[in-house]
Each structure stands twice: as C-alpha cells, then as structure tokens.
N, C-alpha and C positions, 0 to 999 in steps of 0.2 A: 649635409642634410639638416634642415631645420627640425627643431623638436616637433613642430606641428606635422612634419612629414613622416615621422617615425611611426611604424605600425604600433597599434595599441597592444599592450600585453593581454593575454587571454584572461577572461574573468575567473575569479576564484570559484564562483558558484554559477551553475546553469540551473535555473528553476524551470522545470518542465510541467506544464499545466495541461493535461488531457481534458478535453471539453466536448460534451455531447448534449446539446439543447439545454445548456445552463447559462444562457445569456444574462439572465437576471442576477445570477450569483457571481459571474465572472469579474465585474468591477471590484467586488469585495476582495476576491483572491488576489488580483493584480495589485490593488492598492496596498494590500498588506505587505507586499514585497517592496514597492516603490517608496513606501513611508518609512522603511528601515533606514537607519543612519549608516548606510553601507553602500559603497560605490562599485565594488568588484563583482557585478552580477549581470547576467543576461536572463531574459524571460522568454520562453518559447511556449506559445499557446498552440496546441495541436488540436485542431477542429476535426472531430471524428465524424464528418458528414452531417453536421447539425442542420436541422430544418427551421430553426428559429433565427433570431437576430445575432447569433454569435459572431459572424464575420464582421458586421458593421460595428458591433460593440468593441470587438478586438481592434479594429482599425482606429476607432476613436481613442481607445486607450493607448495605442501605439503613438498616435499623434501628440498625445499629452506627455509622453515620456521623452526625456532628454537623451541625446547621444545614441539614438537608435538601439536602445537596450532591449526593446520588445520586438519579437519576431512572430509572425502569424503563419502557421503551416496548416494546409487543408489536406484531408484524405477522404476517400470514400469510406463509408461506415464499415469498419472492421473490428471495432471493439477497443477497449482501453489498453489491452496488451499491445496491439499494433501501434496505437497512439504513443505509448511510452517508448517503444522501440524507435519510432520515427523521431521523437524528440531527442533521444540519446544520440542518434546518428547525425542530427543537425547541430548538436551542442558543441561548445568549445571550452567549457569551464573545466577546472581541475576536479571539482566535485559536482555531483548531480543531486538535486533535491526534487522529488516529485511532490507537487502540491495539487490536490484534487480541486476542481474548479468551484466547488461549493464550500471549501474550507478557507482558513485564513491563518497566516503566520502571526504569532504573538510578537509585539514590538520588541526589538532587541535580540531576536532569535539568531539572526545571521551573524551578528557581531559575537554573540556568545559561542556559536558553533565554531567560527573561525578561530577565536582565541583558544578554544580547547584543542583544535586540530593542530595549530602551530606549536602548542605546548606538548602534544602527544603525536609526534610525526609518524609513529609506527601504526597509527590507526588507519584502517582501510574503510571501515564502516562505523558511523556514529549514530546511535539512537537516542531519542529523548522522550520525555513524557508528553502528554497531551491533555487538553480539556475538551470534554464532550459537552456540546450545547444542544439541549433538547428543544422541541417545538414549543413547549410551554414556558421557555425562558430559563429553566433550571440549568445549572452548570455543575459538572462533576470533574474534578481534577484527578488525573491518573499519573502519579509519579512513577518513574521507571527505576527499578532496583539496579544496583551496580552489576555489570556483567562480570562473570567469572573469567579467569584466564584459560579455562578448560572449554574448548569448543563443543565437546560432546555434551557437557552439562548445559551449556547455553542452548544448544539445539533441542535437547529434551525439554528444557524450560519453555521454549517457544512453542513447540508443536503441542505440548500438553497444557498450554495456556497459563503457565506460571508467570510469564511476562507477556505484556501486550505492546506490540509495536504497530505504528500506523504510518501511512504516507504523510509527508509534511513534517514528520519528526524523525526522518532518516536521511542521512547524506552518505554517498558512496563514491569512491574514486571512479571517474568516468571510464577508465580503461578496463575496470572489472566488469562493467556492464557490456563490454564487447565480448566477454566470455559467457556470462550468465545473462541470457536474453529472456524476455517474457514470451511465454508460449501463446501464440496468437490464436490457437484453437480454443483456449479457455476464455469464455465470455464473461465470467465472473470469477472472483477469488484468484485472479491472475497474479496478484502480488504475493500470495502465501508461499508458493514454491520459491520465488526469488528471495524473499526474506529468509526462508529456511536454509537455502543453499549458501547465502551470504554468511549467515551465522555459523553454519557448519564448517566453512572453508577459510574464512578470512579473519583478520585481527579486528575484533569488534570492541567498541567502548560505548559507554552510556553517560548521558547527562540526566540526572533525576528530574530537573525542572521541566515543566511543560513548554513546548516550542510552538505548538499549533493548536488552533481551535477547530474541532471536528464537529460539523453541524449535522445533526441527525434529522432525517425526514423520511417519509413513507415511500417515496418513489425510488429509493435506492435499490439497485439490483440485488444487493446482498440479502434482501428480505424476500426475494421473488421465488416462490416455490417451484416455478417452471424450471429453474436452473439448479435445483437442489442436488439431484443425482450427479449432474455434470460437475458441479462445484466440489463434490466430495470424492467421487472416484477419480476424476481427472487430476485433482490436486495431489492425491496420494501417489498416483502413478508418476506424476511429474517430479515429485520429490525423490521417491525411492527407486524410480527407474533411471535416475540421472547418473551418468558415469562420474559426475563431479562430487557425488555424496560419498564420503569415506565409508568403507565397508563396515567398520565397527558400529555405525549408526543404523544399519539395517535391522538390528534387533528390535527397533521400535515400530516396524512396519505394521504389524497386525493390530497392535493396540491403537495406533493412530488411525488405521482404516476403520476400526470400530467406532472411535470417537467421531470421525467424520460422518459415518452413517447415522449415529445418534443425533448429530446436528441436523442432518437432512430430515430425520424422523420428526424432530421438534418443529421444523419449519412446515412440513407437510401436515402434521397434526393440527397446528394452529390454523392452517388454511382449510381444514376440513376435508382433506384428500385422504380418506381413511384407508383405502386399498393400498395406495402408494406408501402411506405412512407405515402400515403393517409390514410391507415388504422391506422398507428401509430398516425397521427395527430388527427384523429377522436377519438381515445382512450384517447388522452390528453384532448380533449374537454369534453368527457364523464366523466372523473375523476374530472375535475375542469373547468367549463365554462369560467373562467377568462383567460384561455389560449388564448381566442379569442383576447384579448387586446395586445398580442404580435404581432405587425403588420408585422414584417419581416417574422415571421413564417407563418402568414396568407397569405402573398404574395407568399411565396414559395408553400404553399398548393394549391392556385389557379393556379399557374403555373403547378404544378404536375397534376392537374385535366384535363389539356388539352394535356397530354402526353399519 
C-alpha cells in the first residue's frame, strides 16, 4: 500500500460550531480555527435550521479549506443542545471543542491546548480563560484559576460562580460526551448542566490564559426573559436529578436553586415583567431563606411590589 493510500489518522481536535442565523459571524469563527498553526483538526458546522445565508457561507468556507477538514451538517431547528449532540455524533477527533458561531479562538490556542494535554495525559477535560468583547469595543480578560484535585470543591466553585467557564475554552474527550449528552429539551443554558457534571465526575485541569474571544451582543438567548424560568428550574433539575452526580454533592441543591431563581428575578426585573419577577424572587426565598440577605435583590423586589 502506498503512503497516499493509507487512511489518515483521526484528528486530535473536532471543533463543533452550532449555528443558527449567524451567517455574518460564521467566517470569523471558522477562520479563527483555520488560521491556527495546527493540522490535526476537523471543523463541523451544525446548522440548526437557519433561515439566513448560513448554508451558502458554510459551503464557501468549506471550499476554501484544504483536505476537506470542514463538514457542514443541517438539521431542523431543535436548539443548540441538539446541534451540539449532532456534532459530537458526527465527529472523529480525540477531543471535542465547542465554538459558538459568534466567537473566535485566540491564535495559538489549539497548539497550547494540545501541548498541555500531551503533558498531562490523565486530563479528561481542560478549561481555559477567555476574553469578553463588548459592543463598544471594550475587552475584558478573564483568567481561570487552577482547578483543585477535589471534584467536590471544583463543582461548588462552578455552580456558585467562583470560576467561570465558557464554550470555546473547554475541550473534553469525545467518548465522555457519549455518556454526558446535552438535554435537548433545554433551549437555553444547555451547557451549564454539562459543565457541572463534567466537573463533578471527571479529571479536570485548567489553563489560566485566555483561549477564546467571546463576543457580547443583545440578541443572545441568555438575556431573553422569555426563557428565564425554563433556564433556571430546568438547569437545576438536570444537574441534581442526574444519576451521574455523586450523592455527596446533593447538599448544594437548594442553595443553587435559590441562586438560579435570583438570576431569573434579575432578568425579569430588568425586562419590566413585575409580576413574574416577584414570583421568581419568592421562589428564591422558598428554596433558601438566606436569599433575603442579598440586599440589592431585596430592594428591587420591594420596588417591583409597587409596580
């Protein structure tokens, strides 16, 4: 058999890019991968039933890539969770990295990640820092502190927001995502339960340096008050109702439920949905009365009571 006839080894990384009506942003995301000085990569664009020019843009990007490293997959609109699962099922890399279609990897990230993983072969999941880019051009770097060897400590740090992890700055062994799947019933915040369960169960490490630029803009679903209750109650149940979560971590359930309801309260309050905001605040108190000690939230609740 000639060398040219030998099957190519599987890529080290599969970059999964879920996309819904982000044709304008997609070239930036894809180019941030292809411009890396790194060959062992495949790119999977998963089009979640877009109605814009996503398909034609993806095809043009694929034609510009060498060695057929870019693959375009289409599905009916089912949400980001379904798109992520579809990308994982179609991937062949040793590690998966999810890159949102409106974000961009920082140059040198893949080489840095691979070097770390080859030096720390026990690592199942690797997290890194990120840079937030705001609409007015401001940038804010968020470095990630070193993970503990204690999964319970890391889990508590994550759910109580002492550490911040984002897509684009996380890689995970592909076979793990055959066990921990995204819940396709969650239309927003679908990544939070996956992050939480990965941190709770597997060997996690961290790189402090930023690996991805996360672009902030107003049309993100994470700011949509319509999904606030779903994103909070659904996330809590998905994490703490999972048989994969070690029993010792169940002690955090009520405090976390309260914090998720407070998050919903803030979103609804800012949207001027006073009745729903009041209800969310009372749910937070019911889950954990210590929420009353958060004086700013209490002040907003009292304000909402007179609306």
